[in-house]
N, C-alpha and C positions, 0 to 999 in steps of 0.2 A: 540618412535617407538619400537615395540617389535622385538628383533633380530630374524632373520630367520636362522635356523641351516642348513648350506649347506656343512659342512665338518664333516668327521666321527670321529673327535677327539674333546673332550671338551664339555662344557655345554654352550648353547647359552647365550651370554651376560656376560660370566665370562672369564677373561684372564686365560691362561694356567698357571699351576704350574709345579712342577717337574714331577708329574705322567703323565701329558699330554705330556710333552716334551719326556719322556721315550717312550710313545706310538708312538709318531711321529718318533722317532729315530729307533724304531723297524721296521718301514715300509720302511726304506731306505735300498736299496739293491745295493751292489757294482756291477757295470755293465761294467767297463772298467778300465784300469790300467794307472795311472799317471806316474808310473815309465817307462812303455813301450812306452807310447804315447808322453810324454813330456820330462822326464829326458834323455831318450835315444836320442831324437832329439837334446837336448841341448848339450849332450856329443859329438854328431857328428859334432857340430859346434865349438867345443873347439879349433880346429886347426886354426880357422879363427877369433875367437872372444874370449875375456876374459869371463870366467864364473864367475858370481857374486854369491857367496854362502852367503845368508843373514839370515840364521836361519833354524828353523824347526817348523812345526806345529805338536803337539802331542795331540791325542784325545783317550779317553777310559773311561770306567766306570766299575761298578761291572758286567754289562751284556755284555760289549764289551771289548775285549783285546785291550791294548794300540796300536795305530797305529802312526807311525812317518813318516812325509812327509818332505823331505828336500826341502827347498825353494831355487830356483835358477833363476838367470837372466843372461842376456848377455850384455856385455859392449863393445863398440868400442875399438879395440886394440890400435889404434893410438889416444888415448884420449889427447886432447890438451886444456889446459886452454885458454880461450879467444874465442874458437869456439862456435857457437850456439849449445846448448845442448837440446836434445829432449827425452822425456820419453814416452815410449809406454807400456801400460799395457793391459793384457787380462785375461780372466778367473776369474775376481772378482766374478762373478756369474758362478759357475762351469758348469752349464748346457748349457751355451751359447758357444757352441762348436767353431763357426767360429772365435770368439775372440782369443781363444787359438791358433788355427792352423793358423789363419791369422797373428798373431804376429810371430810365428815360420817361416812361409813362407816369411814374409817381411824380416826377418833377413837373411834367406838362399838365397833369390833371388834378393834382392835390397840393403841391408844395406851397402855392400862393395862399392857401387858406391858413397856413401857419405863420404867415408874415407878421412880424411884430410880437410873436409869441415864442418862436423858436428859431434858432440859427440852424440852417441846413447846409451841409457840405456833401455833395453827391458825386461820386466817381463811377460812371456807368460801366466803363470797360477798362479794367486794369491791365489786361493782357491782349493787346490788339493783334499781334502776330498770330497768336493762338485762336483768336476770334475768327480770323479769316480762313483758318485751316480746320476748324472744328476739332481743335486739339486741347488737351488738358495741359500739356507741358509747353514750355517756351522753345525757342530756336535751339537752345543748348540741351534739350531733353531734361530740363529741370522743372519741377513742380513749383510754381510760384507760391502756392498755398502751403508749402512746408519751408518757405524761405524768408519769412518775415522776422529777420533777426539781424543783429549787428554784423556788418561785413557780408551782407546777403550776396549770393552768387547770381541772383536773378535781377536783371535790370528793372523789371516791372515792380518787384517788391521793394527794392531800394528806393525807387522814385516815389512810390506812395508813402513810404516811411518818412522821406524828406518833407513831403507835403504836410503830413500830419504832425510832425515833430513840434512845430511851434505852438500847436494847440493841445499837445499831449496833457492829459489830466483835466482839460476843460470840457471834454465831451461828457454828456450825460449818458449817451447810448451810442452804440455802433451795431448796425445790422448789415451782415454780409450775405448777399443773395447768390445762392447756388442751386444746382440741380444734381440729382442722381439719375443716370440714364442706363439703358441696356448696354451701351458701349463701355461702361465702367467694367462690366464683367467680361465682355467679348474682346475688348481692346486694351483698356488702360491697365487693369490688374495683371493680365499676362505680360504686358509691356514692362511694367515696373518690376515684376519678378525677374524677367529676363535681363533688364538693365542692371539690376543689383545682384545678379547671379544667385537668385533664390528660387525656391520651389513655388510654383503657382498653385494656390489652394483655392478651388472654386468656392464662391459664396453665393449670395442671393441679393436681389434688388428689392428694396422695400416698395410696396405699391401705395404711394401716397405722399403727402407732405409731412415733414418732420423738422425738428429744430435740434441744433447742437448748442448746449449751454456750456459754460466754462467750469471745468472740474474744480478750479481753485477759487472761483467766485460765482457760485450758483445763485441764480435769481429766479426762483420758480414762479413768482407772481408775474414777472415780465414775460416769461415763456408762455404761461397759461393764457395771458391776454392775447398774445399773437396767435396761439393755436385756436382760440375761440373765434377770432376774427377770420382766420383763413378757413375754418371749417364751414363758414357760410359761402365759401367760394368753391372749394374742392375738398376731397376726402383726406383724412389724416391717416398716416401709415400705421397699421397695427403692428404690435410686437410679434416676433416669430415664436416658434414652439419653445424656445429657450428664454422667452421674455426679453429678447434683444432686438435691436435694429443695427444692421451691418456690424455685428459682433460686439456691440456695446449694450449694457443693461439699460432697459427703459426705466427712467426714474419717475415719469409721469406720462400720460397719454401723448405720444408723439414727441417725446423729449429724451435725448441722451446727453452724455457729458463727454467732452474732450479737454485735455489740458492745453489750452490755446497758446499760451506763451511758450511752453515747453516744446510744442510741436511746430512752432513758427507759423501759426495760422493768422490769417488776415484779421480776424475778429479780436485778436489779442494786442493790436498795435496802438489803440487809442487811449488806454488808461481809463476808459469809461466804466462807470459802475454797472451799467446794463449792456450786455453784449450777447449776440446770438448769430448763428449761421443758419440760414434757411436751406432746405432741400426739398425741391418738388420733383415729381416723376413724370416727365412729359411723354414717356412711352406707355403710360397706363391706358388700358382700354376704357377707363372711367374718367379720363381727363383729356382735354384738348390743349394745344399749345397756347391758345388764348386764355384758357382757364389758368394755366401755369403763370402766365404774365400777370393776370389779375390777382393770383394768389400772392405773388411777390409784392404787388402794390398794396394789397390788404395788410400784408405783414409790415411793410414800411410805415403805413399810416398808423397801424396799431402801436408800433414802437414809439412814434412821436407822441401820439395821444397818451400813452402810458406815462411818458416822461413829463408831459404837461400836467397831468393829473397828480403825479408824484410831487411836482414842484409846488402844488397848492397845499400839500399836507403840512 
């Protein structure tokens, strides 16, 4: 099949090289401040939680002055070995705003009620360069959420893996907060097809919240608990006419499966029994940005509460 050129960078059918990545990078415009939005919020929580400083992301080249982004997370102050431990991550894709602010709001408004019952490690913004530019990829046109593997080419992914490694296997649950937006179809999917020299095949955007469970470790009761909690905040995405969501079979209302470790997804890094990736739809006429943030908070709370209930069985 002859490739159809649907993106303004590159040659149809040919993967990008350095010149094309430079062209793509030149199109990225800083639109908000990670320091003001995220680091300031984390510092405001320092009196109530331990701040986890786990490295820096540094990007720059001949055309772009070096930028340094301190990587920060939040940890329960009353960390106790033997308690159930839950990892919450957001902003693996920087443009997915509710994941970042949902993680921060969860810590600010709910985390303390789990003190002495669960250990929490929350990393609100894994990809700060992309957060500032409303972008899915990092500076090198790499998707961090396909890069959680040994020898990762993504600085963000490698840094988070180093943070989590000492606790690998100790986590009861890991919930990774994401969004699916209209720009997935208008920008990201055409861009990834162009970058990889492939044909762009138009798809559709699910209208509502859904979850991605692990193909190799499905936990339907965990997913259902989160779906039920979120349904009280915003609507759940229906299956399409093929009984699919974004090309994957729907295994339960609002739930699909991905092979997390095989695909290098963030939710596969912790060794937790219970893992999931959330997806909200902020462009829906039936939801507001605030609802999307609240949906992420509801999902995180439900994940922790499920783990606590499970520990009592």
